[in-house]
KESE-781552 format. One record per residue (C-alpha): residue number from 1; residue in three letters; x, y, z. Coordinates in steps of 0.05 Angstrom, whole numbers, plus 32768, in hexadecimal, padded with zeros to 4 digits. Example, Ala and Ser with C-alpha at 12.3 -4.5 7.8 and 13.67 -1.06 7.14 Angstrom:
<nodes>
{n 1 res ALA px 80F6 py 7FA6 pz 809C}
{n 2 res SER px 8111 py 7FEB pz 808F}
</nodes>
This chain:
<nodes>
{n 1 res MET px 7FFD py 7FFF pz 8000}
{n 2 res LYS px 8018 py 8047 pz 7FF2}
{n 3 res ILE px 8009 py 8085 pz 8015}
{n 4 res ALA px 8017 py 80CF pz 8005}
{n 5 res LEU px 8026 py 810C pz 802A}
{n 6 res PRO px 8024 py 8153 pz 8010}
{n 7 res VAL px 8066 py 8175 pz 802C}
{n 8 res ASN px 808B py 81B4 pz 8031}
{n 9 res SER px 80D3 py 81B5 pz 804B}
{n 10 res GLY px 80C9 py 8172 pz 806F}
{n 11 res PHE px 808B py 817C pz 808F}
{n 12 res ILE px 8043 py 8170 pz 8080}
{n 13 res GLU px 8027 py 81AB pz 805C}
{n 14 res GLU px 7FEE py 81CE pz 807D}
{n 15 res TYR px 7FC7 py 81D0 pz 8041}
{n 16 res PHE px 7FC1 py 8198 pz 8010}
{n 17 res LYS px 7FC7 py 81C1 pz 7FD1}
{n 18 res ASP px 8001 py 81EB pz 7FEC}
{n 19 res SER px 8034 py 81B2 pz 7FEB}
{n 20 res GLU px 8078 py 81BA pz 7FCC}
{n 21 res TYR px 8076 py 816D pz 7FC0}
{n 22 res PHE px 8059 py 812C pz 7FD4}
{n 23 res SER px 807E py 80F3 pz 7FFD}
{n 24 res ILE px 806C py 80B0 pz 7FEC}
{n 25 res TYR px 8075 py 8076 pz 8014}
{n 26 res GLU px 8065 py 802E pz 8009}
{n 27 res ILE px 8052 py 8004 pz 8043}
{n 28 res ASP px 805B py 7FBF pz 8046}
{n 29 res GLU px 8032 py 7F81 pz 8068}
{n 30 res ASN px 8058 py 7F8D pz 80A8}
{n 31 res ASN px 8044 py 7FDB pz 80A9}
{n 32 res ASN px 808A py 7FF2 pz 809D}
{n 33 res ALA px 8095 py 802A pz 806E}
{n 34 res ILE px 80C8 py 800B pz 803C}
{n 35 res GLU px 80CC py 8039 pz 8004}
{n 36 res GLU px 80C7 py 8085 pz 7FFA}
{n 37 res GLU px 80C5 py 80B6 pz 7FBC}
{n 38 res THR px 80B0 py 80FA pz 7FB2}
{n 39 res ILE px 8082 py 811A pz 7F7E}
{n 40 res ALA px 8093 py 8166 pz 7F72}
{n 41 res THR px 8054 py 818F pz 7F6D}
{n 42 res VAL px 804E py 81D9 pz 7F57}
{n 43 res ARG px 803F py 81FE pz 7F93}
{n 44 res GLY px 7FF5 py 8211 pz 7F9B}
{n 45 res CYS px 7FE3 py 81DB pz 7F6A}
{n 46 res GLY px 7FE4 py 8198 pz 7F98}
{n 47 res CYS px 7FA4 py 817B pz 7F7F}
{n 48 res THR px 7FA9 py 8185 pz 7F30}
{n 49 res PRO px 7F8A py 814D pz 7F0A}
{n 50 res GLU px 7FD6 py 813D pz 7EF4}
{n 51 res ILE px 7FEE py 8132 pz 7F39}
{n 52 res LEU px 7FAE py 810A pz 7F4D}
{n 53 res GLU px 7FBC py 80DC pz 7F12}
{n 54 res ILE px 8003 py 80D3 pz 7F23}
{n 55 res LEU px 7FF4 py 80BC pz 7F6E}
{n 56 res PHE px 7FB7 py 808E pz 7F52}
{n 57 res ASN px 7FEA py 8072 pz 7F1E}
{n 58 res ILE px 8023 py 805F pz 7F4F}
{n 59 res GLY px 7FF1 py 803F pz 7F7E}
{n 60 res VAL px 7FE7 py 8072 pz 7FB1}
{n 61 res LYS px 7FA8 py 805B pz 7FDC}
{n 62 res THR px 7FA7 py 808E pz 8017}
{n 63 res VAL px 7FC1 py 80D8 pz 801E}
{n 64 res LEU px 7FCF py 80F2 pz 8066}
{n 65 res VAL px 7FC1 py 8140 pz 806D}
{n 66 res ASN px 7FBB py 8172 pz 809F}
{n 67 res LYS px 7F81 py 81A1 pz 8075}
{n 68 res ILE px 7F5D py 8191 pz 8038}
{n 69 res THR px 7F1E py 81AD pz 8014}
{n 70 res ALA px 7EE4 py 8181 pz 8008}
{n 71 res LYS px 7EED py 818C pz 7FBC}
{n 72 res GLU px 7F38 py 8170 pz 7FC4}
{n 73 res ILE px 7F1A py 8138 pz 7FEA}
{n 74 res PHE px 7EE8 py 8128 pz 7FB3}
{n 75 res GLU px 7F1A py 812B pz 7F7C}
{n 76 res LEU px 7F4C py 80F6 pz 7FA7}
{n 77 res ASN px 7F0E py 80CB pz 7FB1}
{n 78 res HIS px 7F00 py 80CC pz 7F6A}
{n 79 res PHE px 7F44 py 80AA pz 7F62}
{n 80 res GLY px 7F3B py 8079 pz 7F95}
{n 81 res ILE px 7F64 py 809B pz 7FC3}
{n 82 res ASP px 7F50 py 80A2 pz 8011}
{n 83 res VAL px 7F61 py 80E2 pz 803D}
{n 84 res ILE px 7F73 py 80E1 pz 8081}
{n 85 res SER px 7F79 py 8126 pz 8098}
{n 86 res SER px 7F96 py 814A pz 80DD}
{n 87 res PHE px 7FDE py 8133 pz 80D0}
{n 88 res SER px 8013 py 8168 pz 80DD}
{n 89 res GLY px 805C py 8170 pz 80F1}
{n 90 res GLU px 8096 py 8149 pz 80D4}
{n 91 res VAL px 8089 py 8117 pz 8098}
{n 92 res SER px 80A6 py 80DB pz 80BE}
{n 93 res ASP px 8082 py 80E7 pz 80FB}
{n 94 res ALA px 8041 py 80EA pz 80D8}
{n 95 res VAL px 804E py 80A9 pz 80B1}
{n 96 res ASN px 805F py 8089 pz 80F7}
{n 97 res GLU px 8023 py 80A3 pz 8115}
{n 98 res TRP px 7FF3 py 8086 pz 80DC}
{n 99 res LYS px 8014 py 8043 pz 80DD}
{n 100 res GLU px 8004 py 8043 pz 8129}
{n 101 res ASN px 7FBE py 8050 pz 8121}
{n 102 res SER px 7FB7 py 8022 pz 80EB}
{n 103 res ARG px 7FCD py 7FE9 pz 8115}
{n 104 res LYS px 7F92 py 7FF7 pz 8144}
</nodes>
């Protein structure tokens, strides 16, 4: 399973559309983050159809965000990507928090 996080300078971007890039993590069957890649965005355009198609095409199933609009959630859901909000801070901390919560 792959998860994506909108990032700016190593931290979860406060608003989804303002991300500098997306960090992509592949989570293995033991709930370990085994791979990371980044996808650059045009700042202020994080929810363009091109970015959404890229996330979909590389197999992203979930996006962890801080704040996101209903329209952006709808667009991600259209591509079969779930959205979990209220993540903030360093990317690695957010990934660990998600992994911990997904075990429950």
